[in-house]
C-alpha positions as MATLAB code, in Angstrom:
seq = 'MLTAASCQKEIQKSNGSEAVVTLTVDVPESPVTKAISDAGQTDIVYYEIWNSDWSTKLYPIDADDVNYATVQNKKATVEFTLITDQTYNFIFWAQNKNCGAYDVSELKTVKINYDVLAANGNSDVFDAYYATKKIAVSGSIKETVTLYRPFAQLNFGS';
ca = [
      46.514    4.164   25.003;
      44.731    5.724   27.892;
      43.126    3.728   30.642;
      40.836    5.318   33.230;
      40.254    3.886   36.606;
      38.750    4.914   39.895;
      39.633    3.202   43.181;
      36.187    2.539   44.622;
      37.549    1.193   47.979;
      39.233    4.551   48.570;
      36.240    6.585   47.431;
      34.097    4.963   50.055;
      36.583    5.805   52.797;
      37.310    9.438   51.986;
      35.448   12.718   51.702;
      38.258   14.051   49.608;
      37.847   15.347   46.034;
      38.946   13.586   42.992;
      42.062   14.297   40.916;
      43.403   12.925   37.642;
      46.709   11.182   37.819;
      48.438   10.688   34.408;
      51.524    8.417   34.348;
      53.701    8.010   31.255;
      55.612    4.727   31.548;
      58.971    4.668   29.677;
      60.474    1.357   28.749;
      64.242    1.932   28.758;
      66.278    1.752   25.612;
      69.723    0.422   24.935;
      72.522    1.381   26.662;
      70.443    1.457   29.841;
      69.456   -2.120   29.302;
      71.937   -3.917   27.098;
      73.853   -3.147   23.969;
      72.407   -5.938   21.884;
      68.726   -5.226   22.642;
      66.578   -2.130   22.381;
      63.482   -3.390   24.248;
      61.724   -3.547   20.920;
      59.839   -6.767   21.855;
      58.147   -5.097   24.851;
      54.569   -4.298   23.877;
      52.471   -4.368   27.071;
      52.665   -2.734   30.573;
      50.597   -4.362   33.404;
      49.864   -2.264   36.437;
      48.266   -2.320   39.847;
      47.423    0.281   42.499;
      47.921   -0.470   46.232;
      47.191    1.513   49.327;
      49.928    3.443   51.130;
      51.186    0.530   53.304;
      50.884   -2.124   50.517;
      48.257   -4.093   52.500;
      45.315   -3.781   50.155;
      45.213   -3.876   46.306;
      42.848   -1.087   45.239;
      42.919   -1.646   41.431;
      42.044   -3.806   39.806;
      39.413   -4.686   42.370;
      38.680   -8.144   41.150;
      41.543  -10.464   42.039;
      41.322  -12.250   38.676;
      41.570   -9.067   36.589;
      44.934   -7.971   35.103;
      45.066   -4.417   33.847;
      47.425   -3.320   31.039;
      48.305   -0.554   28.650;
      49.787   -1.084   25.178;
      53.379    0.073   24.588;
      53.906    2.267   21.517;
      57.329    3.851   20.808;
      58.609    2.458   24.058;
      55.919    4.422   26.034;
      52.521    3.726   27.562;
      50.137    6.176   29.200;
      47.720    5.317   32.037;
      45.311    7.713   33.601;
      43.410    7.350   36.892;
      40.847    9.328   38.781;
      41.899    9.051   42.384;
      40.895   10.549   45.706;
      42.971   13.506   46.952;
      44.703   13.478   50.341;
      45.532    9.774   49.893;
      48.858    8.070   49.110;
      48.943    5.234   46.560;
      51.560    2.782   45.491;
      51.761    1.842   41.801;
      53.455   -1.249   40.319;
      54.258   -1.555   36.643;
      55.509   -4.681   34.782;
      56.361   -4.530   31.067;
      56.990   -7.503   28.744;
      56.090   -9.000   25.418;
      52.477  -10.143   25.897;
      53.226  -13.508   24.150;
      56.314  -14.499   26.032;
      54.577  -16.838   28.447;
      57.413  -16.910   30.993;
      55.874  -14.661   33.627;
      52.745  -15.001   35.753;
      51.611  -11.426   36.294;
      48.356  -12.215   38.168;
      49.770  -10.235   41.135;
      52.573   -7.824   40.431;
      53.956   -7.853   43.985;
      54.958  -11.457   43.396;
      55.590  -12.045   39.660;
      56.361  -15.735   39.182;
      58.774  -17.048   36.519;
      58.250  -20.200   34.545;
      61.823  -21.406   33.982;
      60.736  -24.326   31.863;
      59.503  -21.834   29.204;
      62.751  -19.943   29.389;
      64.943  -23.057   29.246;
      62.923  -24.519   26.345;
      63.232  -21.315   24.259;
      66.735  -20.063   25.000;
      67.853  -16.508   25.296;
      65.515  -14.247   23.360;
      64.547  -10.585   23.542;
      60.886  -11.795   23.796;
      61.660  -12.625   27.429;
      62.941   -9.118   28.403;
      60.948   -7.653   31.156;
      60.965   -4.301   33.056;
      59.341   -3.038   36.268;
      58.945    0.016   38.506;
      57.152    1.020   41.644;
      56.051    4.494   42.384;
      54.570    6.036   45.561;
      52.414    9.058   44.962;
      50.619   11.305   47.444;
      47.707   12.769   45.624;
      46.846   16.388   46.410;
      45.688   17.404   43.024;
      46.070   16.479   39.285;
      49.434   14.923   38.583;
      51.356   14.189   35.392;
      54.603   12.214   35.860;
      56.925    9.934   33.991;
      57.818    6.519   35.425;
      61.033    4.876   34.080;
      61.100    1.051   34.170;
      64.139   -1.012   35.064;
      65.198   -4.585   34.525;
      64.089   -6.862   37.385;
      66.960   -9.324   36.870;
      70.708   -9.140   36.946;
      72.247   -9.486   33.508;
      75.638  -10.619   32.276;
      76.588   -9.882   28.685;
      79.561  -11.335   26.952;
      80.580  -11.685   23.339;
      83.138  -13.547   21.409;
];
């Protein structure tokens, strides 16, 4: 799925030209994550764009909006039209869209609902992954972003 966005706050501040930034987001597979799960329940990647010093969220502009891309074959693609000669910080958070355990209204401070986790036990539906990426835009860019687990994990078997 492709999502196009333009950061209007930055456009108003800069006389630079525009460039297309395409990021392919990879959800890691087993053995990077854990031997008993293959991240198969992860079906959505949320994302935000922040300015270079993380002081202003540029996208989505409306604080109540949450942007996402659909994961297919453990990949999601997002595309943005951004202003050149600017540096942007991207945040990505991937999970199962129906897990209900994470508040992703602001990705800098994802909140966890431990009551949901405790009531439902250990399930792959609650697997989550994240990444941040700083990109200085000087022209069109195509890059891959690999997500990682945000939590420590201990596996044991009997």
